[in-house]
ZAMARGU-4260 file (C-alpha; in steps of 0.2 Angstrom, whole numbers, plus 5000, padded with zeros to 4 digits):
<rodrens>
0) 5054/5100/5002 | 5045/5115/5010 | 5027/5118/5007 | 5013/5127/5016 | 5002/5115/5027
5) 4987/5116/5015 | 4998/5114/5000 | 5005/5098/5008 | 4988/5091/5012 | 4982/5095/4994
10) 4996/5086/4987 | 4992/5070/4997 | 4974/5071/4994 | 4977/5072/4975 | 4989/5057/4976
15) 4976/5048/4985 | 4964/5050/4971 | 4976/5042/4959 | 4982/5027/4970 | 4977/5019/4986
20) 4987/5027/5000 | 4986/5022/5018 | 4982/5037/5029 | 4995/5032/5042 | 5009/5034/5030
25) 5002/5051/5024 | 5001/5057/5042 | 5020/5052/5044 | 5024/5062/5028 | 5015/5077/5034
30) 5025/5076/5050 | 5042/5074/5042 | 5043/5077/5023 | 5037/5095/5020 | 5046/5106/5032
35) 5031/5110/5042 | 5034/5115/5060 | 5024/5106/5074 | 5009/5118/5074 | 5007/5117/5055
40) 5010/5099/5054 | 4996/5096/5067 | 4984/5107/5057 | 4989/5098/5041 | 4986/5081/5049
45) 4969/5087/5055 | 4963/5094/5038 | 4970/5078/5029 | 4961/5066/5040 | 4945/5076/5041
50) 4944/5077/5022 | 4947/5058/5021 | 4935/5054/5035 | 4921/5065/5028 | 4923/5065/5009
55) 4905/5061/5004 | 4898/5074/5017 | 4910/5087/5011 | 4905/5084/4993 | 4887/5085/4997
60) 4889/5103/5003 | 4900/5107/4989 | 4888/5101/4976 | 4873/5109/4984 | 4881/5126/4982
65) 4890/5123/4965 | 4883/5129/4949 | 4894/5117/4940 | 4890/5098/4937 | 4899/5088/4950
70) 4908/5078/4936 | 4915/5094/4929 | 4924/5100/4944 | 4943/5096/4942 | 4950/5085/4956
75) 4962/5098/4962 | 4948/5111/4963 | 4937/5099/4972 | 4951/5095/4985 | 4954/5113/4988
80) 4935/5115/4991 | 4935/5100/5003 | 4949/5106/5013 | 4941/5123/5015 | 4924/5117/5019
85) 4931/5105/5032 | 4939/5120/5040 | 4923/5130/5039 | 4912/5117/5047 | 4923/5106/5058
90) 4937/5117/5064 | 4932/5131/5076 | 4950/5138/5078 | 4951/5142/5060 | 4942/5159/5056
95) 4930/5158/5041 | 4939/5172/5032 | 4956/5163/5034 | 4949/5146/5027 | 4942/5155/5012
100) 4957/5166/5009 | 4969/5152/5010 | 4959/5141/4998 | 4958/5155/4985 | 4977/5158/4987
105) 4980/5140/4984 | 4968/5140/4969 | 4976/5155/4962 | 4993/5146/4962 | 4987/5129/4956
110) 4970/5131/4947 | 4969/5150/4942 | 4954/5148/4931 | 4943/5142/4945 | 4947/5156/4958
115) 4930/5164/4956 | 4921/5148/4957 | 4930/5142/4973 | 4927/5159/4981 | 4909/5159/4977
120) 4905/5142/4983 | 4915/5145/5000 | 4907/5161/5003 | 4889/5154/5000 | 4893/5140/5012
125) 4901/5151/5025 | 4886/5163/5025 | 4874/5148/5026 | 4883/5138/5040 | 4867/5139/5052
130) 4856/5132/5038 | 4865/5120/5028 | 4856/5108/5017 | 4851/5091/5025 | 4856/5075/5018
135) 4840/5068/5008 | 4835/5050/5006 | 4834/5036/5018 | 4842/5020/5023 | 4859/5017/5015
140) 4858/5032/5004 | 4857/5044/5019 | 4870/5034/5029 | 4882/5033/5015 | 4883/5052/5013
145) 4880/5057/5031 | 4895/5046/5037 | 4905/5045/5021 | 4905/5027/5019 | 4903/5016/5004
150) 4884/5013/5000 | 4887/4994/4998 | 4894/4994/5016 | 4880/5004/5023 | 4868/4992/5015
155) 4878/4978/5022 | 4877/4985/5040 | 4858/4988/5039 | 4855/4971/5032 | 4866/4962/5045
160) 4863/4973/5061 | 4848/4984/5057 | 4847/5002/5053 | 4848/5009/5070 | 4864/4999/5074
165) 4872/5003/5057 | 4870/5022/5061 | 4877/5021/5078 | 4892/5010/5071 | 4896/5023/5057
170) 4894/5038/5069 | 4906/5030/5082 | 4918/5025/5068 | 4919/5043/5062 | 4925/5049/5078
175) 4944/5051/5082 | 4950/5035/5091 | 4958/5039/5108 | 4977/5034/5110 | 4977/5018/5120
180) 4992/5010/5127 | 4996/4994/5136 | 5007/4996/5151 | 5022/4984/5151 | 5019/4976/5168
185) 5035/4966/5166 | 5044/4983/5170 | 5031/4994/5179 | 5014/4993/5186 | 4999/5003/5180
190) 4998/5013/5196 | 5017/5017/5194 | 5015/5022/5176 | 5000/5033/5180 | 5011/5043/5192
195) 5023/5046/5178 | 5009/5053/5167 | 5003/5064/5182 | 5020/5070/5185 | 5021/5076/5167
200) 5003/5083/5168 | 4997/5071/5154 | 4979/5068/5155 | 4973/5050/5155 | 4958/5039/5158
205) 4957/5020/5163 | 4949/5006/5153 | 4940/4992/5159 | 4953/4981/5150 | 4967/4977/5162
210) 4983/4987/5159 | 4975/4999/5146 | 4976/5018/5148 | 4969/5031/5136 | 4981/5045/5135
215) 4980/5063/5128 | 4995/5064/5117 | 4999/5067/5099 | 5017/5060/5100 | 5019/5043/5107
220) 5038/5044/5108 | 5037/5059/5119 | 5027/5050/5132 | 5036/5045/5148 | 5045/5028/5147
225) 5044/5025/5128 | 5062/5022/5126 | 5063/5012/5142 | 5049/5001/5135 | 5036/5005/5149
230) 5022/5003/5137 | 5016/4999/5119 | 5002/5005/5108 | 4987/4993/5107 | 4968/4994/5106
235) 4959/4986/5121 | 4951/4973/5110 | 4967/4967/5103 | 4975/4967/5120 | 4961/4955/5126
240) 4967/4942/5114 | 4981/4936/5125 | 4969/4935/5140 | 4956/4925/5130 | 4969/4914/5123
245) 4974/4908/5140 | 4992/4912/5138 | 5001/4907/5154 | 5019/4904/5161 | 5029/4891/5152
250) 5018/4889/5137 | 5023/4888/5119 | 5014/4901/5108 | 5014/4904/5089 | 5009/4922/5083
255) 5007/4918/5065 | 5003/4935/5058 | 5012/4945/5071 | 5016/4962/5065 | 5017/4975/5073
260) 5018/4964/5088 | 5005/4969/5100 | 4998/4952/5103 | 5015/4944/5105 | 5019/4957/5118
265) 5003/4955/5127 | 5005/4936/5127 | 5022/4938/5134 | 5016/4949/5148 | 5002/4936/5152
270) 5016/4923/5152 | 5027/4933/5164 | 5041/4932/5151 | 5042/4913/5154 | 5040/4901/5140
275) 5042/4904/5121 | 5033/4914/5108 | 5037/4912/5089 | 5032/4928/5080 | 5030/4926/5062
280) 5025/4937/5047 | 5026/4937/5028 | 5042/4948/5026 | 5057/4954/5034 | 5051/4972/5036
285) 5036/4966/5046 | 5046/4954/5057 | 5059/4967/5061 | 5045/4978/5068 | 5041/4964/5080
290) 5059/4961/5085 | 5063/4979/5088 | 5047/4981/5099 | 5052/4966/5109 | 5069/4972/5112
295) 5063/4989/5117 | 5050/4981/5129 | 5064/4970/5137 | 5054/4954/5132 | 5066/4939/5130
300) 5054/4925/5125 | 5050/4931/5108 | 5059/4924/5093 | 5055/4930/5075 | 5054/4921/5059
305) 5049/4926/5041 | 5035/4913/5037 | 5019/4913/5026 | 5004/4908/5037 | 4996/4899/5022
310) 5011/4888/5020 | 5014/4872/5029 | 5030/4870/5039 | 5031/4851/5045 | 5043/4856/5060
315) 5029/4866/5068 | 5016/4852/5067 | 5007/4850/5084 | 5020/4860/5093 | 5011/4874/5101
320) 4999/4876/5116 | 4992/4892/5108 | 4991/4897/5090 | 4986/4915/5087 | 4979/4918/5069
325) 4976/4936/5067 | 4973/4935/5049 | 4974/4948/5035 | 4956/4956/5033 | 4946/4970/5026
330) 4949/4981/5041 | 4931/4988/5043 | 4933/4988/5062 | 4947/5001/5062 | 4938/5015/5052
335) 4942/5027/5067 | 4961/5025/5063 | 4961/5021/5045 | 4946/5031/5037 | 4952/5027/5019
340) 4945/5009/5022 | 4927/5016/5021 | 4929/5018/5002 | 4934/5000/4998 | 4923/4991/4986
345) 4916/4974/4987 | 4928/4968/4974 | 4943/4973/4983 | 4939/4962/4998 | 4930/4947/4989
350) 4945/4936/4989 | 4949/4938/5008 | 4937/4924/5015 | 4946/4910/5005 | 4963/4917/5010
355) 4958/4917/5028 | 4950/4900/5027 | 4966/4893/5020 | 4976/4901/5033 | 4966/4894/5048
360) 4965/4877/5040 | 4984/4877/5039 | 4988/4885/5056 | 4976/4873/5065 | 4989/4859/5061
365) 5002/4867/5073 | 4990/4866/5089 | 4994/4853/5101 | 4980/4841/5107 | 4971/4851/5121
370) 4978/4867/5114 | 4970/4883/5108 | 4968/4891/5091 | 4963/4909/5092 | 4956/4916/5076
375) 4954/4935/5075 | 4952/4949/5063 | 4949/4968/5064 | 4933/4968/5053 | 4915/4966/5056
380) 4911/4957/5040 | 4903/4940/5045 | 4910/4932/5029 | 4927/4935/5037 | 4922/4931/5055
385) 4908/4919/5060 | 4906/4911/5044 | 4925/4907/5043 | 4924/4899/5060 | 4908/4889/5056
390) 4915/4883/5040 | 4931/4877/5049 | 4922/4868/5063 | 4911/4859/5050 | 4927/4852/5042
395) 4937/4849/5058 | 4929/4837/5070 | 4945/4838/5081 | 4941/4856/5086 | 4927/4863/5097
400) 4922/4881/5100 | 4926/4887/5118 | 4916/4900/5126 | 4925/4914/5136 | 4922/4929/5148
405) 4934/4943/5147 | 4933/4961/5154 | 4914/4960/5156 | 4910/4953/5139 | 4904/4935/5136
410) 4906/4925/5120 | 4893/4915/5111 | 4898/4899/5103 | 4916/4903/5106 | 4915/4920/5097
415) 4913/4938/5101 | 4914/4954/5090 | 4920/4970/5099 | 4912/4985/5092 | 4916/5004/5094
420) 4898/5008/5098 | 4896/4995/5111 | 4913/4992/5118 | 4922/5008/5115 | 4936/4998/5105
425) 4940/4995/5088 | 4929/4983/5078 | 4937/4966/5082 | 4932/4948/5080 | 4938/4934/5091
430) 4935/4915/5089 | 4942/4903/5102 | 4944/4885/5097 | 4951/4870/5107 | 4959/4855/5099
435) 4951/4840/5107 | 4961/4826/5100
</rodrens>
């Protein structure tokens, strides 16, 4: 299928209004499904993610300059406007006249009755760029529009962390996440891999987290050593899990919700590829991703199995030195990478805490006496984090919280939440529990 970059974006934005689409899969489609060359696909991805990430702010500007009631604007027309306004206000390399002309052209093709309206709104915004209307209101009302997040989530952040923190968190979460990779030290040292990057004139920076590099690249598979398994993609906070867990040579580890495999891979590196890791997930597709990644990286201690983390398997009882329980969660820590999560409702995530509690209760049975249960999520919701651990400890006197220090951070009561505005990582919670008997 061959479409222009902007028409491809419009199609996906319209589809996203009808059903919940993951931005990652939409980006893959923009790179492969519409016959776009590399330059156009890069522009399409930028516009698509920008419209998802800044939806409420874009609508604020559109509605401020529109003579039509917001609920009367057809969704195709609104998405054409969102795309153009994003280009006008966020993309310096797209000339204003080009952004307006392309929007009008798209409107003429798909919504001809709205051509005059679209042209008028965009020309008003373009001429007023230096004096755009501010977001009125205060507290959650302002933060919700300014950073395009659900009002209930903005209220939650303010109530939980305070307004100043909430704004910093949302501001940082609206930035593009740098590409972070973990060097596979089973094959190459960080210093040696940095030389490969330098040889290819690829810009990088180092993280305080061991073996993690931030790399300036749009295509992971074109980085040196991808096929040879010299690295894998992983956020620093997720990589820290293996260190916090205490994974070491010869241990027996269960990674219960393992896909796409980063924690298993990091644990294998900490274990110097000695011992065993059972990597499980709920279906074959997820498990296959882990198996393929382990093969590429040359990791031989990982075996994969399709298993449900909420279901009890007697043969696993008290069998592991470490059980990593990186459970399904609301995802409010990875907004930089999955901006569509910002628009989840309370109802959509309300069932998660009970699922998470059931999983940690079940998985705890697989820990040996003296072993470690590592509970983690990629969210900042206390109902899914601290409250789960506290509920678990209240019901399990055979486990104690265990404090840890890692890469300059120190836990409290065995728990720590990595935050983009504090640690420069994804929002990521870790709770370390030791089985004492």
